[in-house]
Steps between C-alpha positions, in 0.01 A plus 500: 500500500650838402568744778458874457780701656434875476783736421612733770434868429871576443535214250191611307609861469849407385371347175461739206445868552405625844129537566340846465778635282417784266655480157515754225431426136870543428597241764247252361621563144862447612414164658315396185790600276743313728284189454563514122770235515553455126518876432254500209296787646193278548380311806399136461279318750807356674658845527175641640495213749852594610392863546194403705722287724705812564182696571420244771210319336394174662377377159743646245404255224131591526581873524719477188226318308233747610719799423596362158134452408418855603801685359584309180287709266653368176472134619858401416557331838744767623484842661665758275626844597173649374303274736718547809288787638203262525716263707614783726137601561411134567778473761396827667137384518614167644709678766203720593270198530745338745477794743 
């Protein structure tokens, strides 16, 4: 039978970004651009997943999928520079919903 062992408060807060942190659009954009590991100027689902891990998401794969569906306006499976503002707004809305 599996046993649930809750994380202590200090352990929980040490994962990802600290809770209740305010981020600017520039900071979010910088994290997104840093996640572009192949340097092609576009963000794939895996690169978005990496960014959401850095943002402290508990479900980065789901967040990346949801964000890609919302922001990928030309339906090429990647987030281009033209679509990055939609992602930034998505992240800001997600941060506001957490607080």
